[in-house]
DOFIVO-280997 format. One record per residue (C-alpha): y, x, z; residue number from 1. Coordinates in steps of 0.1 Angstrom, whole numbers. Each point is the difference from the previous one (the first is absolute). Layout:
# DOFIVO-280997
{yy=Y	xx=X	zz=Z	resi=NUM}
...
END
This chain:
# DOFIVO-280997
{yy=0	xx=0	zz=0	resi=1}
{yy=26	xx=24	zz=-12	resi=2}
{yy=37	xx=-4	zz=-4	resi=3}
{yy=7	xx=-18	zz=-32	resi=4}
{yy=8	xx=19	zz=-32	resi=5}
{yy=36	xx=5	zz=-9	resi=6}
{yy=-8	xx=-7	zz=-37	resi=7}
{yy=-29	xx=-17	zz=-16	resi=8}
{yy=-16	xx=31	zz=-14	resi=9}
{yy=3	xx=22	zz=30	resi=10}
{yy=-29	xx=24	zz=5	resi=11}
{yy=-26	xx=-8	zz=26	resi=12}
{yy=-21	xx=29	zz=13	resi=13}
{yy=-35	xx=-4	zz=15	resi=14}
{yy=2	xx=22	zz=30	resi=15}
{yy=-29	xx=25	zz=2	resi=16}
{yy=-21	xx=-3	zz=30	resi=17}
{yy=10	xx=-35	zz=9	resi=18}
{yy=-32	xx=-16	zz=-11	resi=19}
{yy=-37	xx=9	zz=0	resi=20}
{yy=-31	xx=-10	zz=-19	resi=21}
{yy=-18	xx=-31	zz=11	resi=22}
{yy=-20	xx=9	zz=31	resi=23}
{yy=-37	xx=3	zz=-5	resi=24}
{yy=-8	xx=-31	zz=21	resi=25}
{yy=27	xx=-21	zz=-18	resi=26}
{yy=-24	xx=-13	zz=-27	resi=27}
{yy=-25	xx=-12	zz=26	resi=28}
{yy=-20	xx=-27	zz=-17	resi=29}
{yy=4	xx=-36	zz=12	resi=30}
{yy=-37	xx=-7	zz=-1	resi=31}
{yy=-8	xx=-28	zz=24	resi=32}
{yy=37	xx=-10	zz=2	resi=33}
{yy=11	xx=-35	zz=-9	resi=34}
{yy=-32	xx=-8	zz=-19	resi=35}
{yy=0	xx=-38	zz=7	resi=36}
{yy=17	xx=-23	zz=-25	resi=37}
{yy=34	xx=-12	zz=10	resi=38}
{yy=3	xx=-36	zz=11	resi=39}
{yy=33	xx=-15	zz=-9	resi=40}
{yy=16	xx=-29	zz=19	resi=41}
{yy=32	xx=-19	zz=-8	resi=42}
{yy=31	xx=13	zz=19	resi=43}
{yy=26	xx=-16	zz=-22	resi=44}
{yy=37	xx=-1	zz=9	resi=45}
{yy=28	xx=-21	zz=-15	resi=46}
{yy=12	xx=30	zz=-19	resi=47}
{yy=-35	xx=12	zz=-11	resi=48}
{yy=-22	xx=-31	zz=-3	resi=49}
{yy=-30	xx=19	zz=-16	resi=50}
{yy=-2	xx=28	zz=26	resi=51}
{yy=-34	xx=7	zz=14	resi=52}
{yy=-11	xx=22	zz=30	resi=53}
{yy=-30	xx=19	zz=10	resi=54}
{yy=-11	xx=31	zz=19	resi=55}
{yy=-24	xx=30	zz=-4	resi=56}
{yy=-16	xx=23	zz=24	resi=57}
{yy=4	xx=38	zz=-4	resi=58}
{yy=-10	xx=30	zz=21	resi=59}
{yy=26	xx=13	zz=25	resi=60}
{yy=-14	xx=34	zz=-9	resi=61}
{yy=-12	xx=5	zz=-35	resi=62}
{yy=-21	xx=30	zz=11	resi=63}
{yy=-20	xx=-26	zz=20	resi=64}
{yy=-2	xx=-29	zz=-24	resi=65}
{yy=-25	xx=-20	zz=22	resi=66}
{yy=21	xx=6	zz=32	resi=67}
{yy=28	xx=-20	zz=14	resi=68}
{yy=15	xx=-25	zz=-25	resi=69}
{yy=35	xx=-13	zz=-3	resi=70}
{yy=13	xx=-30	zz=-20	resi=71}
{yy=25	xx=0	zz=-29	resi=72}
{yy=19	xx=-32	zz=-8	resi=73}
{yy=3	xx=-8	zz=-37	resi=74}
{yy=19	xx=-26	zz=-20	resi=75}
{yy=-4	xx=-10	zz=-36	resi=76}
{yy=16	xx=-20	zz=-28	resi=77}
{yy=-29	xx=-5	zz=-24	resi=78}
{yy=3	xx=5	zz=-37	resi=79}
{yy=2	xx=-32	zz=-21	resi=80}
{yy=-4	xx=15	zz=-35	resi=81}
{yy=-33	xx=-3	zz=-18	resi=82}
{yy=-4	xx=38	zz=2	resi=83}
{yy=10	xx=22	zz=29	resi=84}
{yy=14	xx=35	zz=1	resi=85}
{yy=-15	xx=4	zz=35	resi=86}
{yy=16	xx=4	zz=35	resi=87}
{yy=36	xx=11	zz=3	resi=88}
{yy=4	xx=14	zz=36	resi=89}
{yy=36	xx=-1	zz=13	resi=90}
{yy=16	xx=18	zz=29	resi=91}
{yy=36	xx=-3	zz=14	resi=92}
{yy=2	xx=34	zz=16	resi=93}
{yy=7	xx=10	zz=36	resi=94}
{yy=-24	xx=14	zz=10	resi=95}
{yy=-6	xx=-31	zz=21	resi=96}
{yy=11	xx=-27	zz=-25	resi=97}
{yy=-21	xx=-31	zz=-4	resi=98}
{yy=-10	xx=-8	zz=-36	resi=99}
{yy=-14	xx=-35	zz=4	resi=100}
{yy=31	xx=-19	zz=-10	resi=101}
{yy=9	xx=26	zz=-27	resi=102}
{yy=-30	xx=-12	zz=-20	resi=103}
{yy=15	xx=-34	zz=-3	resi=104}
{yy=34	xx=14	zz=-8	resi=105}
{yy=-12	xx=23	zz=-28	resi=106}
{yy=-22	xx=-27	zz=-15	resi=107}
{yy=29	xx=-25	zz=-1	resi=108}
{yy=25	xx=26	zz=-12	resi=109}
{yy=-18	xx=15	zz=-30	resi=110}
{yy=0	xx=-20	zz=-33	resi=111}
{yy=-26	xx=-27	zz=3	resi=112}
{yy=-19	xx=13	zz=-30	resi=113}
{yy=-3	xx=34	zz=17	resi=114}
{yy=-7	xx=-12	zz=36	resi=115}
{yy=-27	xx=-23	zz=-14	resi=116}
{yy=-21	xx=30	zz=-11	resi=117}
{yy=-3	xx=16	zz=35	resi=118}
{yy=-14	xx=-8	zz=34	resi=119}
{yy=30	xx=12	zz=20	resi=120}
{yy=-13	xx=14	zz=32	resi=121}
{yy=21	xx=6	zz=32	resi=122}
{yy=-14	xx=18	zz=30	resi=123}
{yy=10	xx=10	zz=34	resi=124}
{yy=-9	xx=37	zz=4	resi=125}
{yy=-20	xx=11	zz=30	resi=126}
{yy=19	xx=-7	zz=32	resi=127}
{yy=25	xx=-23	zz=-17	resi=128}
{yy=7	xx=-37	zz=5	resi=129}
{yy=-31	xx=-22	zz=-3	resi=130}
{yy=-23	xx=29	zz=-3	resi=131}
{yy=-20	xx=7	zz=32	resi=132}
{yy=7	xx=18	zz=22	resi=133}
{yy=37	xx=-1	zz=-5	resi=134}
{yy=21	xx=27	zz=17	resi=135}
{yy=28	xx=-7	zz=24	resi=136}
{yy=6	xx=32	zz=20	resi=137}
{yy=29	xx=-11	zz=21	resi=138}
{yy=14	xx=-35	zz=-4	resi=139}
{yy=38	xx=-1	zz=3	resi=140}
{yy=5	xx=37	zz=-9	resi=141}
{yy=31	xx=-11	zz=-20	resi=142}
{yy=14	xx=-24	zz=25	resi=143}
{yy=38	xx=3	zz=4	resi=144}
{yy=20	xx=17	zz=12	resi=145}
{yy=-15	xx=35	zz=-8	resi=146}
{yy=17	xx=33	zz=8	resi=147}
{yy=25	xx=12	zz=-25	resi=148}
{yy=-19	xx=16	zz=-28	resi=149}
{yy=24	xx=30	zz=-2	resi=150}
{yy=-10	xx=23	zz=29	resi=151}
{yy=35	xx=11	zz=7	resi=152}
{yy=-9	xx=8	zz=36	resi=153}
{yy=-31	xx=14	zz=17	resi=154}
{yy=-5	xx=-33	zz=18	resi=155}
{yy=0	xx=-20	zz=-32	resi=156}
{yy=-24	xx=24	zz=-17	resi=157}
{yy=-23	xx=-2	zz=31	resi=158}
{yy=0	xx=-38	zz=-1	resi=159}
{yy=-9	xx=0	zz=-36	resi=160}
{yy=-27	xx=26	zz=4	resi=161}
{yy=-16	xx=-20	zz=28	resi=162}
{yy=-1	xx=-31	zz=-22	resi=163}
{yy=-18	xx=17	zz=-28	resi=164}
{yy=-24	xx=19	zz=24	resi=165}
{yy=-8	xx=-33	zz=17	resi=166}
{yy=-8	xx=-16	zz=-33	resi=167}
{yy=-23	xx=28	zz=-10	resi=168}
{yy=-17	xx=0	zz=33	resi=169}
{yy=-5	xx=-38	zz=-1	resi=170}
{yy=-16	xx=3	zz=-35	resi=171}
{yy=-23	xx=27	zz=12	resi=172}
{yy=-11	xx=-19	zz=31	resi=173}
{yy=-5	xx=-33	zz=-17	resi=174}
{yy=-15	xx=11	zz=-33	resi=175}
{yy=-17	xx=33	zz=7	resi=176}
{yy=-31	xx=-9	zz=-21	resi=177}
{yy=20	xx=-15	zz=-29	resi=178}
{yy=29	xx=24	zz=-6	resi=179}
{yy=-20	xx=28	zz=-16	resi=180}
{yy=-11	xx=-25	zz=-27	resi=181}
{yy=34	xx=-16	zz=-8	resi=182}
{yy=13	xx=20	zz=-30	resi=183}
{yy=6	xx=-2	zz=-37	resi=184}
{yy=-34	xx=15	zz=-10	resi=185}
{yy=-18	xx=-27	zz=19	resi=186}
{yy=23	xx=-27	zz=-13	resi=187}
{yy=-10	xx=13	zz=-35	resi=188}
{yy=-37	xx=-1	zz=9	resi=189}
{yy=6	xx=-36	zz=12	resi=190}
{yy=15	xx=-9	zz=-34	resi=191}
{yy=-31	xx=13	zz=-17	resi=192}
{yy=-21	xx=-21	zz=24	resi=193}
{yy=20	xx=-30	zz=-10	resi=194}
{yy=-7	xx=8	zz=-37	resi=195}
{yy=-37	xx=1	zz=7	resi=196}
{yy=1	xx=-32	zz=20	resi=197}
{yy=18	xx=-17	zz=-30	resi=198}
{yy=-28	xx=13	zz=-23	resi=199}
{yy=25	xx=18	zz=-22	resi=200}
{yy=-7	xx=33	zz=-18	resi=201}
{yy=37	xx=8	zz=-1	resi=202}
{yy=32	xx=-12	zz=16	resi=203}
{yy=35	xx=-6	zz=-11	resi=204}
{yy=26	xx=10	zz=26	resi=205}
{yy=37	xx=-8	zz=5	resi=206}
{yy=17	xx=16	zz=30	resi=207}
{yy=36	xx=3	zz=13	resi=208}
{yy=14	xx=28	zz=22	resi=209}
{yy=-27	xx=16	zz=22	resi=210}
{yy=-23	xx=-21	zz=-21	resi=211}
{yy=7	xx=24	zz=-29	resi=212}
{yy=-14	xx=29	zz=21	resi=213}
{yy=-30	xx=-22	zz=9	resi=214}
{yy=-6	xx=-7	zz=-37	resi=215}
{yy=4	xx=36	zz=-10	resi=216}
{yy=-25	xx=12	zz=26	resi=217}
{yy=-25	xx=-27	zz=-10	resi=218}
{yy=4	xx=12	zz=-36	resi=219}
{yy=-7	xx=36	zz=11	resi=220}
{yy=-31	xx=-9	zz=19	resi=221}
{yy=-13	xx=-26	zz=-25	resi=222}
{yy=15	xx=7	zz=-34	resi=223}
{yy=-29	xx=-16	zz=-18	resi=224}
{yy=6	xx=-32	zz=19	resi=225}
{yy=36	xx=-5	zz=-11	resi=226}
{yy=7	xx=-23	zz=-29	resi=227}
{yy=38	xx=-5	zz=3	resi=228}
{yy=24	xx=15	zz=26	resi=229}
{yy=36	xx=-12	zz=6	resi=230}
{yy=21	xx=20	zz=26	resi=231}
{yy=35	xx=-14	zz=8	resi=232}
{yy=25	xx=20	zz=21	resi=233}
{yy=-21	xx=32	zz=2	resi=234}
{yy=-6	xx=21	zz=31	resi=235}
{yy=3	xx=38	zz=-6	resi=236}
{yy=-35	xx=12	zz=9	resi=237}
{yy=11	xx=36	zz=4	resi=238}
{yy=20	xx=-9	zz=32	resi=239}
{yy=-23	xx=-22	zz=20	resi=240}
{yy=12	xx=-7	zz=26	resi=241}
{yy=24	xx=21	zz=20	resi=242}
{yy=19	xx=14	zz=-30	resi=243}
{yy=2	xx=-34	zz=-17	resi=244}
{yy=16	xx=-16	zz=30	resi=245}
{yy=26	xx=27	zz=3	resi=246}
{yy=10	xx=-1	zz=-36	resi=247}
{yy=0	xx=-38	zz=1	resi=248}
{yy=29	xx=2	zz=24	resi=249}
{yy=24	xx=14	zz=-26	resi=250}
{yy=-8	xx=-28	zz=-24	resi=251}
{yy=6	xx=-27	zz=26	resi=252}
{yy=33	xx=15	zz=9	resi=253}
{yy=10	xx=-2	zz=-37	resi=254}
{yy=-12	xx=-36	zz=-1	resi=255}
{yy=20	xx=-9	zz=31	resi=256}
{yy=31	xx=14	zz=-16	resi=257}
{yy=-7	xx=-21	zz=-30	resi=258}
{yy=1	xx=-30	zz=22	resi=259}
{yy=33	xx=12	zz=15	resi=260}
{yy=14	xx=4	zz=-35	resi=261}
{yy=-11	xx=-35	zz=-9	resi=262}
{yy=17	xx=-14	zz=31	resi=263}
{yy=32	xx=18	zz=-10	resi=264}
{yy=-2	xx=-15	zz=-34	resi=265}
{yy=2	xx=-35	zz=16	resi=266}
{yy=27	xx=7	zz=25	resi=267}
{yy=15	xx=-34	zz=-9	resi=268}
{yy=-32	xx=-15	zz=16	resi=269}
{yy=-7	xx=24	zz=29	resi=270}
{yy=34	xx=15	zz=8	resi=271}
{yy=-15	xx=33	zz=10	resi=272}
{yy=21	xx=21	zz=-24	resi=273}
{yy=-1	xx=12	zz=-36	resi=274}
{yy=-10	xx=36	zz=7	resi=275}
{yy=-38	xx=4	zz=5	resi=276}
{yy=6	xx=30	zz=23	resi=277}
{yy=21	xx=-22	zz=23	resi=278}
{yy=-25	xx=-28	zz=-1	resi=279}
{yy=-27	xx=24	zz=10	resi=280}
{yy=22	xx=13	zz=29	resi=281}
{yy=3	xx=-35	zz=13	resi=282}
{yy=-37	xx=-4	zz=-2	resi=283}
{yy=-5	xx=31	zz=22	resi=284}
{yy=27	xx=-12	zz=23	resi=285}
{yy=-19	xx=-33	zz=4	resi=286}
{yy=-31	xx=21	zz=7	resi=287}
{yy=18	xx=19	zz=28	resi=288}
{yy=13	xx=-33	zz=15	resi=289}
{yy=-35	xx=-15	zz=0	resi=290}
{yy=-14	xx=31	zz=17	resi=291}
{yy=24	xx=-7	zz=28	resi=292}
{yy=-5	xx=-38	zz=0	resi=293}
{yy=-29	xx=-15	zz=-20	resi=294}
{yy=9	xx=-32	zz=-18	resi=295}
{yy=-16	xx=-30	zz=17	resi=296}
{yy=-20	xx=24	zz=22	resi=297}
{yy=-22	xx=7	zz=-30	resi=298}
{yy=17	xx=21	zz=-26	resi=299}
{yy=8	xx=35	zz=11	resi=300}
{yy=4	xx=31	zz=-21	resi=301}
{yy=-37	xx=3	zz=-9	resi=302}
{yy=-3	xx=-37	zz=-7	resi=303}
{yy=30	xx=1	zz=-23	resi=304}
{yy=-16	xx=27	zz=-21	resi=305}
{yy=-32	xx=-20	zz=-1	resi=306}
{yy=20	xx=-30	zz=-13	resi=307}
{yy=17	xx=20	zz=-28	resi=308}
{yy=-30	xx=20	zz=-11	resi=309}
{yy=-15	xx=-29	zz=-19	resi=310}
{yy=32	xx=1	zz=-22	resi=311}
{yy=-13	xx=33	zz=-12	resi=312}
{yy=-31	xx=-17	zz=-13	resi=313}
{yy=15	xx=-30	zz=-16	resi=314}
{yy=36	xx=-7	zz=-10	resi=315}
{yy=-6	xx=-37	zz=2	resi=316}
{yy=6	xx=4	zz=38	resi=317}
{yy=34	xx=15	zz=-5	resi=318}
{yy=21	xx=-32	zz=2	resi=319}
{yy=-16	xx=-10	zz=33	resi=320}
{yy=5	xx=34	zz=15	resi=321}
{yy=36	xx=2	zz=-12	resi=322}
{yy=8	xx=-34	zz=15	resi=323}
{yy=-14	xx=11	zz=34	resi=324}
{yy=18	xx=33	zz=-2	resi=325}
{yy=33	xx=-17	zz=-8	resi=326}
{yy=-4	xx=-27	zz=27	resi=327}
{yy=-5	xx=26	zz=27	resi=328}
{yy=28	xx=23	zz=-11	resi=329}
{yy=27	xx=-25	zz=-11	resi=330}
{yy=-7	xx=-30	zz=23	resi=331}
{yy=-18	xx=16	zz=29	resi=332}
{yy=-30	xx=-23	zz=-5	resi=333}
{yy=-33	xx=13	zz=11	resi=334}
{yy=-22	xx=-30	zz=-10	resi=335}
{yy=-2	xx=7	zz=-37	resi=336}
{yy=-11	xx=36	zz=8	resi=337}
{yy=-26	xx=-13	zz=24	resi=338}
{yy=-12	xx=-24	zz=-27	resi=339}
{yy=-2	xx=27	zz=-26	resi=340}
{yy=-20	xx=21	zz=25	resi=341}
{yy=-24	xx=-28	zz=6	resi=342}
{yy=-4	xx=-7	zz=-38	resi=343}
{yy=-4	xx=36	zz=-12	resi=344}
{yy=-10	xx=22	zz=29	resi=345}
{yy=-16	xx=-18	zz=30	resi=346}
{yy=-37	xx=10	zz=4	resi=347}
{yy=-26	xx=-27	zz=8	resi=348}
{yy=-37	xx=4	zz=6	resi=349}
{yy=-7	xx=5	zz=-37	resi=350}
{yy=26	xx=28	zz=0	resi=351}
{yy=-16	xx=16	zz=30	resi=352}
{yy=-33	xx=-1	zz=-18	resi=353}
{yy=15	xx=15	zz=-32	resi=354}
{yy=17	xx=28	zz=19	resi=355}
{yy=-32	xx=8	zz=19	resi=356}
{yy=-19	xx=4	zz=-33	resi=357}
{yy=30	xx=19	zz=-16	resi=358}
{yy=-1	xx=26	zz=27	resi=359}
{yy=-38	xx=1	zz=1	resi=360}
{yy=-2	xx=7	zz=-37	resi=361}
{yy=29	xx=24	zz=-4	resi=362}
{yy=-8	xx=20	zz=31	resi=363}
{yy=-36	xx=4	zz=-11	resi=364}
{yy=5	xx=6	zz=-37	resi=365}
{yy=18	xx=33	zz=2	resi=366}
{yy=11	xx=26	zz=25	resi=367}
{yy=33	xx=-5	zz=18	resi=368}
{yy=20	xx=26	zz=20	resi=369}
{yy=-12	xx=-1	zz=37	resi=370}
{yy=30	xx=21	zz=11	resi=371}
{yy=29	xx=-23	zz=9	resi=372}
{yy=25	xx=28	zz=-6	resi=373}
{yy=-9	xx=-1	zz=-37	resi=374}
{yy=7	xx=-38	zz=-1	resi=375}
{yy=33	xx=5	zz=18	resi=376}
{yy=12	xx=28	zz=-24	resi=377}
{yy=-11	xx=-19	zz=-31	resi=378}
{yy=15	xx=-33	zz=9	resi=379}
{yy=33	xx=13	zz=12	resi=380}
{yy=2	xx=19	zz=-33	resi=381}
{yy=-6	xx=-32	zz=-19	resi=382}
{yy=24	xx=-20	zz=23	resi=383}
{yy=28	xx=24	zz=-7	resi=384}
{yy=-1	xx=-10	zz=-37	resi=385}
{yy=-16	xx=-35	zz=1	resi=386}
{yy=6	xx=-16	zz=34	resi=387}
{yy=-8	xx=-37	zz=-8	resi=388}
{yy=-38	xx=0	zz=5	resi=389}
{yy=-9	xx=36	zz=10	resi=390}
{yy=-7	xx=-4	zz=37	resi=391}
{yy=-11	xx=-36	zz=-3	resi=392}
{yy=-27	xx=11	zz=-24	resi=393}
{yy=-9	xx=30	zz=21	resi=394}
{yy=-8	xx=-22	zz=30	resi=395}
{yy=-19	xx=-24	zz=-22	resi=396}
{yy=-23	xx=27	zz=-10	resi=397}
{yy=1	xx=22	zz=32	resi=398}
{yy=-32	xx=-14	zz=15	resi=399}
{yy=-17	xx=23	zz=-25	resi=400}
{yy=12	xx=30	zz=20	resi=401}
{yy=-21	xx=-11	zz=29	resi=402}
{yy=-28	xx=-19	zz=-19	resi=403}
{yy=-34	xx=1	zz=18	resi=404}
{yy=-21	xx=7	zz=-31	resi=405}
{yy=-2	xx=30	zz=-22	resi=406}
{yy=13	xx=-2	zz=-36	resi=407}
{yy=-17	xx=0	zz=-34	resi=408}
{yy=13	xx=18	zz=-31	resi=409}
{yy=20	xx=-17	zz=-27	resi=410}
{yy=-17	xx=-8	zz=-32	resi=411}
{yy=10	xx=17	zz=-33	resi=412}
{yy=3	xx=-31	zz=-22	resi=413}
{yy=2	xx=20	zz=-33	resi=414}
{yy=-23	xx=-18	zz=-24	resi=415}
{yy=-9	xx=4	zz=-37	resi=416}
{yy=-29	xx=-24	zz=1	resi=417}
{yy=18	xx=-34	zz=1	resi=418}
{yy=8	xx=-25	zz=-27	resi=419}
{yy=37	xx=-6	zz=-7	resi=420}
{yy=19	xx=-7	zz=32	resi=421}
{yy=34	xx=-17	zz=4	resi=422}
{yy=26	xx=12	zz=24	resi=423}
{yy=33	xx=-18	zz=9	resi=424}
{yy=29	xx=18	zz=18	resi=425}
{yy=37	xx=-8	zz=7	resi=426}
{yy=23	xx=30	zz=-2	resi=427}
{yy=18	xx=-8	zz=32	resi=428}
{yy=-30	xx=-12	zz=21	resi=429}
{yy=5	xx=11	zz=36	resi=430}
{yy=-34	xx=-6	zz=15	resi=431}
{yy=-19	xx=18	zz=-28	resi=432}
{yy=26	xx=21	zz=-17	resi=433}
{yy=-1	xx=7	zz=-38	resi=434}
{yy=-17	xx=34	zz=1	resi=435}
{yy=-32	xx=-16	zz=13	resi=436}
{yy=-4	xx=-20	zz=-32	resi=437}
{yy=7	xx=30	zz=-21	resi=438}
{yy=-25	xx=21	zz=20	resi=439}
{yy=-28	xx=-25	zz=-2	resi=440}
{yy=7	xx=-5	zz=-37	resi=441}
{yy=-7	xx=37	zz=-5	resi=442}
{yy=-31	xx=0	zz=23	resi=443}
{yy=-16	xx=-30	zz=-18	resi=444}
{yy=-7	xx=13	zz=-35	resi=445}
{yy=0	xx=-33	zz=-19	resi=446}
{yy=27	xx=-18	zz=20	resi=447}
{yy=32	xx=-16	zz=-14	resi=448}
{yy=32	xx=-2	zz=21	resi=449}
{yy=24	xx=-29	zz=-4	resi=450}
{yy=33	xx=5	zz=18	resi=451}
{yy=26	xx=-24	zz=11	resi=452}
{yy=32	xx=19	zz=-6	resi=453}
{yy=25	xx=-3	zz=28	resi=454}
{yy=-23	xx=-23	zz=20	resi=455}
{yy=-1	xx=4	zz=37	resi=456}
{yy=-25	xx=-25	zz=11	resi=457}
{yy=-35	xx=9	zz=13	resi=458}
{yy=-27	xx=-20	zz=-18	resi=459}
{yy=15	xx=-9	zz=-34	resi=460}
{yy=-26	xx=-19	zz=-20	resi=461}
{yy=-4	xx=-38	zz=4	resi=462}
{yy=35	xx=-1	zz=15	resi=463}
{yy=20	xx=-13	zz=-29	resi=464}
{yy=4	xx=29	zz=-24	resi=465}
{yy=-14	xx=-14	zz=-33	resi=466}
{yy=-2	xx=34	zz=-16	resi=467}
{yy=-22	xx=15	zz=27	resi=468}
{yy=-21	xx=-31	zz=2	resi=469}
{yy=-7	xx=0	zz=-37	resi=470}
{yy=-14	xx=35	zz=2	resi=471}
{yy=-22	xx=-11	zz=30	resi=472}
{yy=-13	xx=-31	zz=-18	resi=473}
{yy=-8	xx=19	zz=-32	resi=474}
{yy=-20	xx=26	zz=19	resi=475}
{yy=-19	xx=-26	zz=20	resi=476}
{yy=-7	xx=-20	zz=-31	resi=477}
{yy=-14	xx=27	zz=-22	resi=478}
{yy=6	xx=34	zz=14	resi=479}
{yy=32	xx=7	zz=-20	resi=480}
{yy=23	xx=27	zz=14	resi=481}
{yy=32	xx=14	zz=-13	resi=482}
{yy=-1	xx=36	zz=-12	resi=483}
{yy=32	xx=21	zz=0	resi=484}
{yy=6	xx=37	zz=-7	resi=485}
{yy=16	xx=11	zz=32	resi=486}
{yy=-7	xx=-5	zz=37	resi=487}
{yy=7	xx=-37	zz=-4	resi=488}
{yy=-18	xx=-24	zz=-24	resi=489}
{yy=23	xx=-30	zz=2	resi=490}
{yy=33	xx=-9	zz=17	resi=491}
{yy=11	xx=-34	zz=12	resi=492}
{yy=35	xx=-9	zz=12	resi=493}
{yy=4	xx=-9	zz=36	resi=494}
{yy=7	xx=-36	zz=11	resi=495}
{yy=36	xx=-7	zz=10	resi=496}
{yy=9	xx=5	zz=36	resi=497}
{yy=4	xx=-32	zz=20	resi=498}
{yy=32	xx=-20	zz=5	resi=499}
{yy=14	xx=-10	zz=34	resi=500}
{yy=-14	xx=-32	zz=14	resi=501}
{yy=18	xx=-32	zz=-5	resi=502}
{yy=10	xx=-19	zz=31	resi=503}
{yy=-27	xx=-25	zz=-6	resi=504}
{yy=-27	xx=26	zz=-2	resi=505}
{yy=14	xx=20	zz=29	resi=506}
{yy=-12	xx=-27	zz=24	resi=507}
{yy=-36	xx=6	zz=-10	resi=508}
{yy=-9	xx=37	zz=1	resi=509}
{yy=-30	xx=10	zz=-20	resi=510}
{yy=-24	xx=29	zz=0	resi=511}
{yy=5	xx=8	zz=-37	resi=512}
{yy=-27	xx=-3	zz=-27	resi=513}
{yy=-35	xx=-9	zz=9	resi=514}
{yy=-13	xx=34	zz=-12	resi=515}
{yy=22	xx=20	zz=23	resi=516}
{yy=-9	xx=-23	zz=29	resi=517}
{yy=-37	xx=9	zz=-7	resi=518}
{yy=6	xx=37	zz=-4	resi=519}
{yy=19	xx=3	zz=33	resi=520}
{yy=17	xx=32	zz=10	resi=521}
{yy=-9	xx=35	zz=9	resi=522}
{yy=-28	xx=-1	zz=-26	resi=523}
END
């Protein structure tokens, strides 16, 4: 997750030594895993009336396929065409994101003639949501008001360190037998167990965000079982996970400044000034005030950051964030800010589960520094140039400095054995910066990269851009991919930025598009 490229054709370098070959045990066969046929039952919703649900059993430890079993929750929208192109597994990212509802969304968002050819399969990865057991290391870990994320004093740093150590200890105590088996490699093995349970020789796969890494690792382990592969908003696999998170901070800072510039553009609505730098200064002044006196007893400095971070994922949230910002600064009203926090940042039981799996996977997948002095140096260096999310992101990932399990080695996803692969990437994506898409394009020999020029959203297909969605539909229909001569195979123009809310809409805040609600944040 590197800082975004300054220009579309900037060079991305694969850092030597950042990745390794697939471990010898990674291709452990799934013999005995998920052999029973899947039994589907109706679980329709008003939005997705044909949705079905099921579950499969898989080994907790694939080295012991007849040992302890765990349950994976599945969903399906079945194909309706006379002939089928097989299962299309979908994943929203995370790690820790539930994919059950995403199946319904993807099936209903693709052109009907394309969706009809696939069994669209959602799944909750091990530990997530309706899969059993589901992790919840420490309920209420994000309850407000947390210590200020910026450790400006030894006391604040100590308070934050105790929070993350306590979370890591709780996970280790509660899930000692599970944590060694919650990681990307096992999630990939689970995907292949799902394939076998569905009776499919090959799978099609469509993943967003972390789901792109999941798909790339699956393709590395099982290239002969990949039929079509779509990766949207691509993780840089050469930086998993410590380096990716540090570099991500710069891109989020840029995206936050884009929001400040958008607010300045609409000074007649928000009355926060026409100079983006002065608008940004008012935002940081608001942050300082909330550190002293949290709004509504809920929104302190850390919670304010949590509330505005989603704006880095999706600009559809900008009008709601801007209104809350303006109400607090101009009218001394705290309620809109509290409402924005509750809409965009408050963590419920599902969020506790997602974060537990997020840490379990990221902390296990790769080595993290165990020396806190290293974290302190690195994050202060980032903060000096990109303060918006630097320390907030550091504490989000800091349990990995104290994680109770050892780490695996990242997978080198380089692959020359795949059929054509389709990648989508926005140039100004903050969560998975542009270089990640370029890097994976180079690592996957037969991939094509479609770029949304100037786009800053995370998760860009099936979100209203007809140009992008046309490439996606053609590929899923018959395998057609664009072929260019440079590092990019096709370019689509970004969608327009949003407009301020009308007074009528302002009374009914929304969470943005359905897709971005499903993808969530931090993934």
